[in-house]
C-alpha positions in Angstrom: 0.0 -0.1 -0.2 1.6 3.2 -1.3 -0.3 5.1 1.1 1.6 4.0 4.1 4.6 5.0 2.5 6.6 8.2 3.8 6.7 11.2 1.6 8.0 13.7 3.9 10.3 14.1 6.7 10.9 17.4 8.8 12.7 18.5 11.8 12.8 21.8 13.9 14.5 22.9 17.2 12.1 22.5 20.4 13.5 24.5 22.9 11.2 24.4 26.1 11.9 26.4 29.3 12.1 24.7 32.5 10.8 25.7 36.0 14.3 24.5 37.6 17.5 23.3 36.4 17.2 19.4 35.9 20.6 18.2 37.8 22.1 14.9 37.7 25.8 13.6 38.4 27.2 14.7 35.4 25.6 18.0 35.2 22.5 20.5 35.1 20.1 21.2 32.3 18.4 24.5 32.5 16.6 24.5 29.0 15.3 21.5 27.4 17.0 21.6 24.0 14.9 19.2 22.1 13.9 18.5 18.4 10.7 17.8 16.9 10.3 15.3 14.1 7.3 15.2 11.7 6.8 12.3 9.1 4.0 12.7 6.5 2.7 9.3 4.5 1.5 9.0 1.1 -2.1 9.3 2.4 -1.7 12.4 4.4 -1.4 10.9 7.7 1.2 12.3 9.7 3.3 11.1 12.7 5.7 13.0 15.1 8.6 12.0 17.4 10.7 14.1 19.8 14.2 14.0 20.3 15.5 14.8 24.0 19.0 14.7 24.0 20.6 15.1 27.7 24.6 16.1 27.3 25.1 15.2 31.0 23.7 11.9 30.2 25.8 10.6 27.4 26.8 13.8 25.4 24.1 13.8 22.9 23.1 17.3 22.1 20.5 19.2 20.2 22.8 20.2 17.1 24.0 16.4 17.0 20.4 15.6 16.8 19.5 17.9 14.0 22.7 16.5 11.8 21.7 13.0 12.6 18.4 13.4 11.4 19.5 15.1 8.1 21.5 12.2 7.7 19.2 9.5 8.1 16.2 11.3 6.4 17.2 9.6 2.9 16.8 6.4 4.4 13.2 7.1 5.0 12.2 8.3 1.7 9.5 5.9 0.2 9.7 3.4 3.0 6.5 1.5 4.3 6.0 1.9 7.8 4.6 -1.2 8.2 8.3 -2.6 8.0 8.8 -0.5 11.3 11.3 -3.1 12.9 13.6 -3.3 10.0 13.1 0.4 9.2 14.1 1.3 12.8 17.2 -0.7 12.6 18.2 1.2 9.5 17.4 4.6 11.0 19.5 3.5 14.2 22.6 2.4 11.8 22.7 5.8 10.2 21.7 8.2 13.0 22.9 6.8 16.2 26.5 5.2 15.0 29.5 6.6 14.8 31.4 9.6 16.7 28.4 12.2 15.8 25.8 9.8 16.1 22.5 10.7 18.1 20.6 8.1 19.8 17.8 10.6 20.6 17.5 11.6 16.9 17.1 8.1 15.8 14.6 7.8 18.6 12.4 10.6 17.3 12.5 9.3 13.7 11.4 5.7 15.0 9.0 7.2 17.1 7.4 9.1 14.5 7.1 5.9 12.1 5.3 3.9 14.9 3.0 7.2 15.7 2.1 7.5 11.8 1.5 4.0 11.6 -0.7 3.4 14.6 -2.7 6.6 13.5 -3.0 5.0 10.0 -4.5 2.2 11.7 -6.5 4.1 14.1 -5.2 2.5 17.0 -3.4 4.1 20.1 0.4 3.1 20.8 -0.9 1.5 23.9 -3.0 -1.0 22.2 -0.3 -1.4 19.5 2.0 -2.7 22.2 -0.6 -4.8 23.7 -3.0 -2.7 25.9 -2.4 -4.5 29.1 -3.0 -1.4 31.3 -4.6 2.1 31.1 -3.0 3.6 34.0 0.7 4.0 35.4 1.7 5.5 38.8 5.0 7.4 38.4 7.6 8.5 40.9 8.9 12.0 40.8 12.7 13.3 41.1 14.4 15.3 43.6 17.5 16.5 41.4 20.9 17.5 42.9 21.2 20.6 45.1 21.4 21.3 48.9 20.0 19.7 51.9 17.3 22.4 52.0 16.3 22.1 48.5 15.9 18.5 49.1 13.7 19.0 52.2 11.4 21.5 50.2 10.9 19.3 47.1 10.1 16.4 49.1 7.3 18.3 50.9 6.4 20.0 47.4 6.0 16.6 46.2 3.2 15.1 48.7 1.0 13.8 45.7 3.9 11.2 44.7 4.4 8.1 47.2 7.9 7.4 45.5 10.6 9.9 45.2 13.6 9.4 43.1 16.8 11.4 44.6 19.7 12.0 42.2 23.1 11.5 44.0 26.6 11.4 43.1 28.6 13.9 41.1 32.0 14.5 39.7 35.4 13.5 41.0 35.4 15.8 43.9 31.8 15.3 45.0 31.2 14.9 48.7 29.2 11.6 49.5 28.4 12.7 53.1 26.3 15.5 51.3 24.2 12.7 49.6 23.9 11.1 52.9 22.4 14.2 54.3 20.0 14.9 51.6 18.4 11.4 51.3 18.0 11.6 55.3 16.5 14.9 55.3 14.1 13.7 52.1 13.2 10.7 54.8 12.5 13.1 57.5 10.5 15.4 55.4 8.4 12.3 53.9 8.8 9.1 56.2 5.9 7.6 54.3 7.6 7.7 50.8 9.4 5.0 49.0 12.8 6.3 48.1 14.7 5.5 45.0 18.4 6.6 44.7 20.1 7.4 41.1 23.6 8.1 40.7 23.9 8.2 37.2 27.2 6.3 37.3 28.7 9.6 39.4 29.8 7.2 42.7 32.9 5.3 43.3 32.2 1.7 44.4 33.5 2.7 47.8 31.4 5.9 48.1 28.5 3.7 46.7 28.8 1.2 49.6 29.4 3.9 52.2 26.4 5.7 51.4 24.2 2.4 51.6 26.1 1.8 55.0 25.4 5.0 56.5 21.3 5.1 55.2 21.0 1.7 56.7 22.6 2.6 59.9 19.9 5.3 60.2 17.2 2.8 59.4 16.9 4.1 55.6 16.8 1.5 53.0 16.1 2.6 49.3 13.8 0.4 47.3 16.5 0.6 44.4 19.7 1.9 43.7 20.1 2.9 39.9 23.4 3.0 38.0 25.6 3.5 41.4 28.8 3.3 39.4 30.0 4.2 36.1 29.1 1.9 33.1 31.4 -0.5 31.5 32.6 -2.1 34.9 30.0 -5.4 35.6 32.4 -6.4 38.6 32.1 -2.9 40.2 28.4 -3.0 39.9 28.5 -6.8 41.4 30.4 -5.4 44.1 28.2 -2.8 45.3 25.1 -5.1 44.5 26.8 -7.8 47.0 27.7 -5.5 49.6 24.7 -3.2 49.8 22.1 -5.9 49.5 20.2 -3.2 47.6 18.1 -4.0 44.5 20.4 -2.5 41.7 19.2 -1.2 38.4 21.3 -0.5 35.4 20.6 2.6 33.3 23.7 3.9 31.5 24.8 0.1 31.3 22.0 -0.9 29.2 21.4 0.1 25.6 20.7 -2.9 24.0 19.6 -6.4 25.0 23.1 -8.3 25.2 23.7 -5.5 27.9 20.9 -7.3 30.3 22.5 -10.9 29.2 25.8 -9.5 30.4 24.7 -7.7 33.6 22.8 -10.9 34.5 25.7 -13.4 34.0 27.9 -11.0 36.1 25.2 -10.9 39.0 25.4 -7.2 38.6 21.7 -6.1 38.4 18.4 -6.7 39.6 16.3 -4.4 37.3 16.8 -2.8 34.2 16.0 0.7 33.1 14.4 0.9 29.5 14.8 4.6 28.0 13.5 5.1 24.5 16.0 8.1 24.1 19.0 5.7 24.3 17.6 2.6 22.7 14.8 3.3 20.5 11.5 1.6 20.6 12.4 -1.8 18.5 15.7 -2.4 20.8 13.7 -1.1 24.0 11.2 -4.1 23.3 14.2 -6.5 23.2 15.7 -5.3 26.3 12.4 -5.8 28.0 12.1 -9.3 26.6 15.7 -9.9 27.9 15.0 -8.4 31.2 12.0 -10.7 32.0 13.9 -13.7 30.6 16.7 -13.3 33.0 14.3 -12.7 35.8 15.1 -8.9 36.1 12.6 -6.1 37.1 11.7 -3.8 34.0 12.0 -0.2 34.8 10.7 2.9 32.4 12.4 6.1 32.3 13.5 8.9 30.1 15.7 11.9 29.7 14.3 15.7 29.8 11.3 15.3 27.7 8.1 16.7 27.1 4.6 14.6 27.0 5.0 13.3 23.5 8.3 11.4 24.3 7.2 10.5 27.6 3.7 9.7 26.7 5.2 7.2 24.1 7.1 5.6 26.8 4.2 5.5 28.9 2.3 3.7 25.9 5.1 1.0 25.9 5.0 0.4 29.6 1.3 0.4 29.9 0.9 -1.6 26.6 3.2 -4.5 28.0 2.2 -4.1 31.6 4.1 -5.4 34.5 6.7 -2.7 34.8 8.4 -2.7 38.6 9.3 1.1 38.5 7.6 3.9 36.4 10.0 7.0 36.4 8.0 9.3 33.5 7.8 12.8 35.4 10.2 15.3 33.4 7.0 16.9 31.5 6.6 18.5 35.4 9.9 19.9 35.4 9.1 22.0 32.0 7.4 25.6 32.3 5.4 24.9 29.0 3.8 22.2 27.3 4.1 22.3 23.5 1.3 19.6 22.7 -1.7 19.0 22.9 -3.7 15.6 23.3 -2.0 12.7 25.0 -2.1 11.1 28.2 -3.5 13.0 31.2 -1.6 13.5 34.4 -3.4 13.9 37.9 -0.9 13.9 40.8 1.5 10.7 40.2 -1.0 8.7 38.0 -0.9 8.8 34.4 -4.2 8.1 32.6 -3.6 6.7 29.0 -7.3 6.1 28.4 -7.8 9.7 26.7 -5.3 8.5 23.6 -7.4 7.4 20.6 -4.3 7.3 18.0 -0.7 6.8 18.2 0.8 8.5 21.2 -1.9 11.2 21.2 0.0 14.3 21.0 0.1 16.7 18.5 2.2 19.9 18.4 0.3 23.3 19.5 0.2 26.1 17.0 3.4 28.2 17.1 2.6 32.0 17.8 
């Protein structure tokens, strides 16, 4: 059916102001410098994708994403979106590989393909992925900062039962600040489940020290995400063994083979699936590998608006059974550039309003 073939691909900058800087171990982002992708099928149906590069996470940038999209656009000309898996692999080969590759760009293009196909078929992406669940309950992130910041945010986020605390930092980072911040959050919200996320920003010694100091004070996080840098399974396994905490891999997993390696090394209990680092097709394989290895699937994202975050929500709700949901970054943006999509009420993401695709369409620019 030629009506399902791609006839046009466009991309533009999507700069979104933030309410406050989103700080992780590798640095802080004060403006979401994202990219909006739009593809058109021969039938006139359009699909949209969002790239959300996060330099502090993996060095990906808006400029790199725009360049990668331009390089990959010829691969999409005339392509039939029904071949979404093969098309997704081609997109990642061209857009995400090499020194100037951009995983977020590849994800945006692949998202637009899935969105266009779902819209053409009159189905939501949640239904496309299985339709297992209608609603998700997300945590919310307490970003890097002072102890006072952590206390204030813990109280402000009273509607959320799970708080994810960013810890770790550069080489001169003081782990005692992490201890103090986590204890402050616990004091302000003793009812909340606590997750820790170091984004690879701790040494083995500091990660073990942090867990030990918290345990000694009666605070045991339900998850410790990427405590040490990616690339060292033995280090992760040591932290897992000595802290006795549930360890999730994030920066360490971009494809299904990484889950298998982590499992063989005894390095993880959970895997954080992020479309911005893996794309949709590879994310499906990562979830399958995670479950096959007996690990717990987690869904997360970069600093994304509701289009990208909603796509991840559709995948998680469609497949069902995700142990940890970390889909909160639209709450840190001071503007919403999209209409439609999921509806958020406190910690709950309601996906039932989505009729087709991920449900989002760009708002008209003034």
